[in-house]
C-alpha positions in Angstrom: 19.7 71.4 -40.1 19.1 68.3 -42.6 18.3 70.9 -45.3 20.4 73.6 -45.2 23.4 70.6 -45.0 22.4 69.1 -48.4 22.2 71.9 -49.9 26.0 72.8 -49.3 26.8 68.9 -50.0 25.1 69.6 -54.3 27.1 72.9 -54.6 29.6 71.0 -52.9 29.0 68.5 -56.1 28.6 71.3 -58.6 32.1 73.1 -57.4 34.2 69.5 -58.3 31.7 69.6 -61.5 33.6 72.6 -62.3 36.8 72.1 -60.9 36.9 68.3 -63.1 36.2 70.3 -66.1 38.9 72.4 -65.4 41.2 69.3 -65.9 40.1 68.5 -68.6 39.8 71.7 -70.4 43.7 71.7 -69.1 44.7 68.4 -69.8 45.1 66.5 -66.8 48.8 65.7 -67.6 50.1 69.1 -68.3 48.6 70.6 -65.2 50.0 67.4 -63.1 53.4 68.6 -64.6 52.9 72.3 -63.7 52.2 71.9 -60.8 54.4 69.8 -59.9 56.9 72.3 -60.7 55.6 74.8 -58.8 58.1 76.3 -55.9 55.8 74.6 -52.7 57.7 77.5 -50.6 55.1 79.5 -52.1 52.0 78.6 -50.8 53.0 78.9 -47.1 52.6 82.7 -47.9 49.7 82.0 -49.4 48.6 79.7 -46.8 49.2 83.3 -43.8 47.2 85.5 -46.6 44.3 84.3 -46.3 44.4 84.2 -42.4 44.7 87.5 -42.9 42.1 88.1 -45.4 39.5 85.9 -42.8 41.1 88.1 -39.5 39.8 90.9 -41.5 36.6 90.2 -42.9 35.8 88.5 -39.1 37.0 91.9 -37.9 34.2 93.2 -40.2 31.1 90.9 -37.8 32.7 91.8 -35.5 32.0 95.5 -35.8 28.7 95.2 -37.0 28.0 93.5 -33.1 28.8 95.6 -31.2 26.8 98.3 -33.8 23.8 96.4 -32.6 24.6 96.3 -28.6 26.5 92.8 -28.8 28.9 93.5 -26.5 32.2 91.5 -27.2 34.8 90.0 -24.5 38.1 88.6 -24.0 37.4 86.2 -20.9 34.5 86.2 -19.5 31.5 83.9 -21.6 29.0 83.9 -23.7 25.7 84.9 -23.0 22.0 86.5 -23.3 21.0 89.9 -22.3 19.9 90.9 -18.6 17.4 94.1 -18.0 20.5 95.4 -16.7 23.2 94.0 -19.3 23.9 94.0 -23.3 24.0 90.1 -24.7 28.2 89.4 -24.2 29.2 87.3 -27.1 32.9 85.4 -26.7 35.6 86.2 -28.3 36.8 82.7 -28.9 33.0 81.7 -29.5 32.2 84.4 -31.9 35.4 83.7 -34.1 34.8 80.1 -34.8 30.7 80.9 -35.7 32.4 82.4 -38.3 34.9 80.9 -39.3 32.8 77.4 -39.5 29.6 79.2 -41.1 32.4 80.1 -44.9 30.7 77.1 -45.9 27.4 78.3 -45.4 27.9 81.0 -48.5 27.8 78.0 -51.0 23.8 77.7 -49.9 21.7 78.7 -53.4 20.7 82.0 -53.2 23.0 82.1 -49.8 19.6 80.8 -48.1 22.0 78.5 -45.2 23.3 81.9 -44.0 20.8 82.1 -42.0 21.8 79.3 -39.8 24.9 81.3 -38.8 22.2 84.6 -37.4 20.4 80.8 -35.4 22.9 79.3 -34.4 24.3 83.1 -32.7 20.8 83.8 -31.3 20.7 80.2 -30.0 24.0 81.2 -28.1 22.9 84.9 -26.7 19.3 85.1 -27.9 19.8 88.2 -29.5 17.1 87.7 -32.2 17.7 86.7 -35.8 16.0 89.7 -37.1 19.0 91.9 -35.6 22.0 89.9 -36.9 20.4 88.5 -40.1 21.6 93.1 -41.3 25.0 91.5 -40.6 25.3 88.9 -43.0 24.4 91.6 -45.8 25.6 94.5 -44.2 29.0 92.3 -44.6 28.0 91.6 -48.6 27.7 95.0 -49.2 30.7 96.0 -47.2 32.9 93.1 -49.2 30.9 93.9 -53.0 31.9 97.4 -52.4 35.4 96.8 -51.7 36.4 94.6 -54.7 34.4 96.8 -56.9 36.8 100.0 -55.7 39.8 97.5 -56.1 38.6 96.5 -59.4 38.1 100.4 -60.3 41.6 101.2 -58.9 43.4 98.4 -61.4 41.5 99.2 -63.8 42.6 103.4 -63.9 46.4 102.1 -63.0 46.2 99.7 -65.7 45.5 102.1 -68.5 44.7 100.9 -71.8 47.0 98.1 -71.2 43.9 96.0 -69.9 41.8 96.8 -72.9 44.2 96.2 -75.6 43.3 92.1 -75.4 40.5 90.9 -76.7 39.5 89.2 -73.6 38.1 92.4 -71.4 36.4 94.5 -73.1 36.3 97.9 -72.1 32.2 98.5 -72.3 31.2 95.3 -70.3 34.5 95.7 -67.6 33.0 99.4 -67.4 29.3 98.5 -67.4 29.7 95.8 -64.6 31.3 98.2 -62.3 28.7 101.4 -62.8 25.8 98.2 -61.9 27.5 97.0 -59.0 27.6 100.5 -57.9 24.5 101.9 -58.6 23.0 98.3 -57.5 25.5 98.2 -53.5 23.6 102.7 -53.2 20.3 101.7 -54.0 20.7 99.4 -51.3 22.4 102.1 -48.4 19.9 105.3 -50.4 16.6 102.6 -49.2 17.8 101.9 -46.1 19.0 105.0 -44.7 15.7 107.1 -46.2 13.1 106.2 -43.9 10.4 106.9 -46.4 11.5 105.4 -48.7 11.5 102.0 -47.2 8.3 102.5 -45.6 6.9 102.8 -49.0 8.2 99.4 -49.8 7.2 97.8 -47.5 4.2 98.7 -47.2 3.6 97.6 -50.6 5.1 94.8 -49.9 2.3 94.3 -46.7 0.0 94.6 -50.3 1.3 91.4 -52.2 -0.1 87.7 -51.0 1.8 85.5 -49.9 4.7 87.1 -48.8 2.5 90.4 -47.0 2.8 88.8 -43.8 6.1 89.7 -43.4 6.0 92.8 -43.3 6.0 93.0 -39.2 9.7 91.4 -39.9 10.8 93.1 -42.5 10.5 96.6 -40.4 12.8 94.5 -37.6 15.1 94.1 -40.3 15.4 97.5 -41.5 15.8 98.8 -38.0 19.0 96.7 -37.3 20.3 98.0 -40.8 19.1 101.0 -40.5 21.8 101.6 -37.8 24.6 99.0 -40.3 24.0 101.9 -43.3 25.2 104.6 -42.4 28.3 106.1 -44.2 29.9 106.2 -40.7 29.5 102.4 -40.2 30.7 101.5 -44.0 33.7 103.4 -44.4 35.3 102.2 -41.6 34.4 98.7 -42.5 35.5 99.3 -46.7 39.2 99.7 -44.9 39.0 95.8 -43.8 37.3 94.6 -46.4 39.9 96.2 -49.5 43.2 95.1 -47.0 41.0 91.7 -47.1 40.5 91.6 -51.0 44.3 93.1 -51.6 45.7 89.4 -49.5 44.2 87.5 -51.9 45.5 89.6 -55.0 48.8 89.6 -53.5 48.1 85.2 -52.7 47.6 85.4 -56.5 50.4 87.3 -57.9 52.7 85.7 -56.0 50.6 82.3 -57.7 51.6 83.5 -60.8 55.1 84.0 -60.0 56.0 80.5 -58.8 53.9 79.7 -62.1 56.8 81.6 -64.7 55.2 85.7 -64.9 58.1 87.5 -64.3 57.6 90.2 -60.5 56.8 93.2 -62.2 53.9 96.3 -61.2 52.2 95.7 -63.9 52.0 91.8 -63.3 50.7 93.1 -59.7 48.5 95.4 -61.4 46.5 92.7 -63.7 47.1 90.2 -61.0 43.8 92.8 -59.4 42.3 93.5 -61.8 41.7 90.4 -62.5 40.7 88.1 -59.4 38.6 91.4 -59.1 36.7 91.4 -61.5 36.4 87.5 -61.2 34.9 88.3 -57.9 32.5 90.6 -59.2 31.3 87.6 -61.5 31.4 85.4 -59.9 29.1 86.9 -57.6 27.0 88.3 -60.3 26.4 84.8 -61.5 25.1 83.6 -58.2 25.6 80.3 -59.5 27.4 78.2 -56.2 30.5 79.7 -54.3 30.7 82.0 -58.1 31.9 77.6 -59.5 31.7 78.3 -63.7 32.3 81.8 -63.7 35.3 82.7 -61.6 37.1 80.4 -63.4 36.1 81.3 -67.2 36.4 85.2 -65.9 39.9 84.7 -64.7 41.5 82.1 -67.4 39.7 83.8 -69.9 41.9 87.6 -69.2 45.0 85.4 -68.3 44.9 84.6 -71.7 44.9 87.9 -73.2 46.3 90.0 -71.0 48.9 88.1 -69.1 49.7 85.6 -71.9 50.1 82.7 -69.7 50.4 79.7 -72.0 47.8 77.4 -71.7 48.5 74.8 -68.8 50.0 77.6 -66.0 46.4 79.4 -66.5 44.7 75.4 -66.1 46.6 75.7 -62.6 45.8 79.6 -61.4 42.5 78.5 -62.2 42.7 75.9 -59.5 44.7 77.3 -57.4 43.0 80.6 -57.1 39.9 77.9 -56.8 41.1 76.4 -53.7 43.0 79.4 -52.3 39.0 81.2 -52.7 37.0 78.9 -51.9 37.8 75.1 -51.2 40.4 75.3 -48.3 38.1 77.9 -46.7 35.0 75.5 -47.5 38.0 73.1 -45.5 37.9 74.8 -42.5 34.8 75.9 -41.5 33.4 72.3 -41.6 36.3 70.9 -39.9 36.6 73.4 -36.9 31.9 72.7 -37.3 32.7 69.1 -36.8 35.7 69.9 -33.7 32.1 72.2 -32.3 30.0 70.0 -33.6 27.7 69.7 -29.4 29.2 73.5 -28.9 27.5 74.8 -32.2 25.5 73.3 -33.0 22.9 71.6 -29.6 19.8 70.1 -29.8 18.1 73.4 -28.7 19.4 74.3 -32.0 17.2 71.8 -33.8 13.9 73.5 -32.7 15.1 76.7 -33.4 16.0 75.9 -37.0 12.1 73.9 -37.1 10.3 76.8 -36.1 12.2 78.8 -38.7 11.0 76.6 -40.7 7.4 75.9 -40.1 7.0 79.7 -39.9 8.3 80.5 -43.0 6.0 78.0 -44.7 2.9 79.0 -42.5 4.3 82.7 -44.1 4.2 84.4 -40.4 6.8 86.6 -39.4 9.7 84.2 -39.3 12.7 86.5 -37.4 11.6 87.4 -34.3 
């Protein structure tokens, strides 16, 4: 557990350095003045929208748990499967785990998110190989949702979005096409069994990682059902709703910073925030820090033509509500429920996982 904790702490330090860089670049005194003028009441709907975002994304997680045969219960207890009954998870336990795992996404390559699967295994006995694909599916669904929002806003915004030097239409189109092709490729590889088996057998011939063939087969079987179009279509709706809430919150922030309410500004807000999410995801930086700030800052300058201090305030606030707020809530819940989420038996589970990984043996049993 110490290894993953250190990864998250390192990521938080990097993200804090980015925040300091933003403050220095936009001038701390000007930023303080602009933030001091911001109407505090706007934070109420913005925070409420963030909780709606989390609720919708949690529904994705719960939906996929049902796909792999885990039964949710409101009043029953979380317990492993028996010969006659499937594994059961109490909705309260599932929600606390999902929320407490928000900081795990900050680790390099999101490697620490495997802890979420190991905690769930410790709770329910469900093998991590069954739940790791859910984490991958969540990322896939969220990616599709964001790309769709960017595409729709780009079509509605039209030439007004691309008249600025800050937005290169060819670059935007190329990035969207690449994202779509990548997500389609993932779905095809999972759904076309012969192609997936061929890739797994090729991996089996490679040195070192070839011993993971059994784990890959188990993960593939779990992913096969989740990547079906009917499941993706249903959960993408949750993803669109979740990220649309963030876009509305971003729009409210822009209004609070002095921009006039209009349909054009709302379209710009959806496009800018959505495109920044795509860029930050592809950057693979902790929490998307750096890529998000640069993209939002450049686009607010070129598309919305905001003043420098207002741009700096917008960049800071969206970073707080996109990442830092979730990190804070996740850490608080992890501390409050640490005995329930991280019992001594979990440490043994993680150590076994790390030991098997170092030995290049199947680890996600």
